[in-house]
C-alpha positions in Angstrom: -6.1 20.8 -24.0 -7.6 18.2 -21.6 -5.7 14.9 -21.2 -7.8 11.8 -20.5 -6.2 8.8 -18.9 -7.1 5.4 -20.4 -10.1 3.7 -18.6 -8.0 0.6 -17.9 -5.8 2.7 -15.6 -8.9 3.1 -13.3 -9.9 0.6 -10.6 -13.3 -1.0 -11.5 -14.4 -0.5 -7.8 -13.2 3.0 -6.9 -13.1 4.3 -10.5 -9.8 6.1 -9.6 -6.4 5.8 -11.1 -4.7 2.7 -9.6 -1.6 3.2 -7.5 -1.0 -0.5 -6.7 -2.8 -2.6 -9.4 -3.1 -6.3 -8.5 -4.6 -9.2 -10.4 -7.4 -11.3 -8.8 -7.7 -15.0 -9.5 -10.6 -14.2 -11.9 -8.0 -12.4 -14.1 -9.3 -8.9 -13.5 -7.2 -6.1 -12.1 -8.1 -3.8 -9.2 -6.3 -1.3 -7.0 -5.0 -3.2 -4.0 -6.7 -1.1 -1.3 -10.1 -1.3 -3.1 -10.1 -5.1 -3.6 -8.7 -5.6 -0.1 -11.6 -3.7 1.4 -14.0 -5.8 -0.7 -12.4 -9.0 0.6 -12.2 -7.7 4.2 -16.0 -7.1 4.0 -16.4 -10.9 3.6 -17.1 -11.0 -0.1 -15.7 -14.1 -1.9 -16.8 -13.4 -5.4 -15.1 -11.3 -8.1 -16.7 -7.8 -8.2 -16.9 -8.0 -12.0 -17.7 -11.6 -13.0 -19.5 -12.5 -9.7 -17.8 -15.9 -9.9 -16.7 -17.5 -6.6 -13.1 -17.0 -5.3 -10.9 -19.2 -3.1 -11.3 -18.8 0.7 -8.0 -17.0 0.8 -7.7 -15.2 -2.6 -4.2 -14.2 -3.7 -3.5 -10.7 -5.1 -0.7 -10.8 -7.7 1.0 -7.4 -8.4 0.4 -6.2 -12.0 3.8 -4.8 -12.6 3.3 -4.1 -16.3 0.2 -2.0 -15.7 1.8 -0.2 -12.8 4.7 0.8 -15.0 2.4 2.0 -17.8 0.5 4.2 -15.3 3.7 5.6 -13.9 5.2 6.4 -17.3 2.0 7.8 -18.7 1.5 10.1 -15.7 5.0 11.3 -15.9 4.8 12.1 -19.6 1.3 13.6 -19.4 0.9 17.4 -19.8 -0.9 17.2 -16.5 2.2 16.0 -14.7 3.6 19.5 -14.2 0.4 20.7 -12.7 -0.5 17.8 -10.4 3.0 17.4 -9.0 3.1 20.9 -7.7 1.9 20.6 -4.1 1.6 24.4 -3.6 -1.1 24.5 -6.3 -3.0 21.6 -4.8 -2.8 22.9 -1.3 -4.1 26.3 -2.4 -7.1 24.5 -3.8 -7.7 22.9 -0.4 -7.4 26.2 1.5 -9.3 28.4 -0.9 -12.8 29.4 0.1 -13.7 29.6 -3.5 -12.8 26.0 -4.3 -15.7 23.6 -4.8 -16.0 20.4 -2.7 -15.3 18.4 -5.9 -12.1 20.3 -6.7 -10.9 19.8 -3.1 -11.6 16.1 -3.4 -9.7 15.9 -6.6 -6.8 17.7 -5.0 -6.7 15.3 -2.1 -6.8 12.3 -4.5 -3.8 13.7 -6.4 -1.8 14.5 -3.3 -2.5 11.0 -1.8 -1.4 9.2 -5.0 1.7 11.4 -5.4 2.8 11.0 -1.7 2.2 7.3 -1.4 5.6 6.1 -2.4 7.6 9.3 -2.8 9.3 10.4 0.4 10.8 13.5 -1.3 7.3 14.6 -2.3 6.1 14.1 1.3 8.8 16.3 2.6 8.0 18.9 0.0 4.3 18.7 1.1 5.3 19.3 4.8 7.5 22.2 3.9 4.7 23.7 1.8 2.4 23.9 4.9 0.2 21.1 3.9 -0.4 19.6 7.4 -2.9 22.3 8.6 -4.8 22.1 5.3 -5.0 18.3 5.5 -6.1 18.5 9.2 -8.8 21.0 8.2 -9.9 18.5 5.5 -10.1 15.7 8.1 -12.4 18.0 10.2 -14.7 18.4 7.2 -17.2 15.5 6.9 -17.5 15.9 3.2 -13.7 15.6 2.7 -12.7 13.3 5.6 -12.8 10.0 3.7 -10.3 11.4 1.1 -8.2 13.3 3.6 -7.4 10.5 6.0 -5.3 8.4 3.5 -3.2 11.5 2.7 -2.7 12.1 6.4 -1.6 8.4 6.7 0.9 9.0 3.9 2.4 12.0 5.8 3.1 9.7 8.8 5.2 7.3 6.9 8.6 9.0 7.4 10.0 8.5 10.9 11.5 12.0 11.1 8.1 13.6 10.6 6.1 11.6 13.2 6.9 13.7 16.3 6.2 16.9 14.4 2.9 15.7 13.2 1.8 14.9 16.8 2.9 18.4 17.8 0.7 19.8 15.1 -2.4 18.3 16.5 -2.8 15.1 14.5 -3.8 13.0 17.6 -6.8 15.1 18.5 -8.1 14.8 14.9 -7.5 11.0 14.8 -9.2 10.4 18.1 -12.2 12.4 17.0 -12.5 10.2 13.9 -12.2 7.0 16.0 -15.0 8.2 18.2 -17.4 9.9 15.8 -16.7 9.0 12.1 -19.8 7.4 10.6 -17.8 5.2 8.2 -15.8 2.0 9.3 -13.2 2.6 6.7 -12.4 6.1 8.1 -12.1 4.6 11.6 -9.8 1.9 10.2 -7.5 4.4 8.6 -7.5 6.5 11.8 -6.4 3.5 13.8 -3.6 2.8 11.2 -2.4 6.4 11.6 -2.1 5.7 15.4 0.0 2.6 14.6 2.2 4.5 12.3 2.8 7.4 14.7 3.5 5.0 17.6 6.6 3.7 15.8 8.4 6.5 17.6 8.7 5.8 21.3 7.9 9.3 22.6 4.7 9.2 20.6 3.5 6.1 22.4 3.5 8.1 25.7 2.0 11.2 24.1 -0.9 9.3 22.4 -1.6 7.1 25.4 -1.9 10.1 27.7 -4.3 11.9 25.3 -7.8 11.7 26.7 -9.9 8.9 25.2 -7.2 7.7 22.7 -6.9 4.2 24.1 -10.6 4.1 25.1 -11.6 4.9 21.5 -9.6 1.9 20.2 -11.1 -0.4 22.9 -14.6 0.9 22.0 -14.2 -0.2 18.4 -13.4 -3.7 19.5 -16.2 -3.6 22.0 -18.9 -2.4 19.6 -18.1 -5.1 17.0 -17.0 -3.0 14.0 -16.1 -4.5 10.7 -13.2 -6.9 10.3 -10.6 -4.5 9.0 -11.7 -1.8 11.5 -11.3 -4.2 14.5 -8.0 -5.6 13.2 -6.5 -2.1 12.8 -7.8 -1.1 16.3 -6.1 -4.1 17.8 -2.9 -3.4 15.9 -2.8 0.2 17.2 -3.4 -1.1 20.8 -0.5 -3.5 20.4 1.8 -0.7 19.2 0.8 1.6 22.1 0.9 -1.0 24.8 4.6 -1.7 24.3 4.9 1.4 26.5 4.2 0.2 30.1 2.0 3.0 31.3 -0.4 2.4 28.3 -0.9 -1.2 29.4 -2.5 0.0 32.7 -4.5 2.5 30.8 -5.8 -0.2 28.4 -6.7 -2.4 31.4 -8.5 0.4 33.1 -10.6 1.0 29.9 -11.8 -2.6 30.2 -9.6 -3.9 27.4 -9.0 -7.4 28.7 -12.5 -8.9 28.6 -13.2 -7.2 25.3 -9.9 -8.5 23.7 -10.6 -12.1 25.0 -14.1 -11.9 23.6 -12.6 -11.0 20.2 -10.1 -13.7 20.4 -12.9 -16.1 21.1 -14.7 -15.1 17.9 -11.6 -15.4 15.8 -9.8 -12.1 15.8 -6.3 -13.5 16.5 -4.6 -10.1 16.4 -6.1 -9.5 19.9 -4.0 -12.4 21.2 -0.9 -10.3 20.7 -2.4 -7.5 22.8 -3.4 -10.0 25.5 0.2 -11.2 25.5 1.5 -7.6 26.1 -1.1 -6.9 28.8 -0.1 -10.0 30.6 3.2 -8.3 31.4 1.4 -6.0 34.0 -0.2 -7.1 37.3 -3.5 -5.4 36.5 -3.7 -7.2 33.2 -3.1 -10.6 34.7 -5.7 -10.0 37.4 -8.3 -9.1 34.8 -7.5 -12.3 32.9 -7.9 -14.4 36.0 -11.3 -12.8 36.6 -12.5 -13.6 33.1 -14.4 -16.9 33.0 -13.0 -18.9 30.0 -9.7 -17.0 29.6 -7.6 -20.1 29.7 -10.0 -22.1 27.5 -9.8 -19.3 24.8 -6.0 -19.2 24.9 -5.6 -23.0 24.8 -7.9 -23.0 21.8 -5.4 -20.6 20.1 -2.7 -23.2 20.8 -4.8 -25.8 18.9 -6.0 -23.7 16.0 -4.0 -20.5 15.8 -1.2 -19.2 13.6 2.5 -19.3 14.8 2.4 -15.7 15.9 -0.9 -16.2 17.8 0.5 -19.4 19.5 3.6 -17.4 20.5 1.5 -14.8 22.4 -1.0 -17.2 23.8 1.8 -19.3 25.3 3.3 -16.1 26.8 0.0 -15.0 28.3 -0.7 -18.4 29.7 2.8 -18.6 31.2 2.4 -15.1 32.8 -1.0 -15.8 34.4 -0.1 -19.3 35.6 3.1 -18.0 37.1 1.1 -15.9 39.6 -2.0 -18.1 40.1 -2.2 -21.6 41.3 -5.9 -21.7 40.3 -5.0 -20.8 36.7 -2.5 -23.6 36.7 -5.2 -26.1 37.6 -7.6 -24.6 35.0 -4.9 -24.8 32.3 -4.2 -28.5 33.2 -8.0 -29.3 33.1 -8.3 -27.6 29.7 -5.5 -29.6 28.2 -2.9 -26.8 28.1 0.0 -29.1 28.9 -0.9 -31.6 26.1 -1.5 -28.7 23.6 1.9 -27.1 24.4 4.0 -30.3 24.2 3.8 -30.2 20.4 5.7 -26.9 20.3 8.8 -27.9 22.2 10.6 -28.6 18.9 8.8 -26.0 16.8 10.7 -24.2 14.0 9.9 -20.8 15.5 12.4 -20.1 18.3 10.0 -17.9 20.2 7.2 -20.4 20.1 9.6 -23.1 21.2 10.9 -21.0 24.1 7.5 -19.9 25.3 6.2 -23.5 25.1 9.1 -24.8 27.3 8.5 -22.0 29.8 4.8 -22.7 30.0 5.4 -26.5 30.5 7.9 -25.7 33.2 5.4 -23.5 35.0 2.6 -26.1 34.8 4.8 -29.0 35.9 6.4 -27.1 38.8 3.2 -25.8 40.2 1.3 -29.0 39.7 4.0 -31.0 41.6 3.6 -28.5 44.5 0.0 -29.4 45.1 0.2 -33.2 44.6 
């Protein structure tokens, strides 16, 4: 006998069973990933009531509904069926399975693997990875397959094995060719997740077009979430020194600074990392307006953005007398003085180092 889940278990946006229900200020509940995409797209109205929302809407976890969904799913007669990964994987690999049935299988696997590490291990042991990668290659399944692939990267002990099974090639192909921004955003998030393991940073960075694909997303002006995830992936990869030079050679510095200038502060963090290499500093010095952009972050940025802007300014000014003079002209000294007693120890330290560099080099030319 068919079992129907209550409609209020479904997200009003995706119409799928919610895995992380949250309450919007309008009082309506949505799945977190769906409403976050709505907000990231620039919407500031409730999708249901169309009433305006605050500039920075809060998402309050709906613990009661989440518990109801979890308990209902466990007690449902369908539980024994959908919790068997072998059955769902066979649906993905069978030539006789319809596209709709494969999509449903991917949805079930994604939901079950999201917070259950034991289920993820069971999936891997059941030979799911080749089936999921094949689904990523299929344009009709890609959008549903990528979140499942992301879930499979969550466990550190599986990250190296996933790279060995060919995940990087699939993810880079999505970054370069996927028609949907959300797919490219998830692909960039997969890169970030895999790069948690040090050896993967080197492997991914050396893969043809991997870093270039992330830089291209920032260059071509993708959607907010897509660009943010691309910058986050670059930051993760560029903690490995060789990848900094690769990013610079792909033209990352001017593209990152342009994005900082239009408000994508995540790119400041990447600039801070690239300032550690000679090639990165040289590109920053060549970019007209670099210092002005970074000083503007000191005036208007978040604590983390200020931390990296100060580090980048200190790095470029330590090697260039011309950049010292530009920083002084742009008010860099005055802007940084306010951080010498900041609550954030890294901001405080970076501010003191920047002030020291400015004063020392300025005194040499007076």
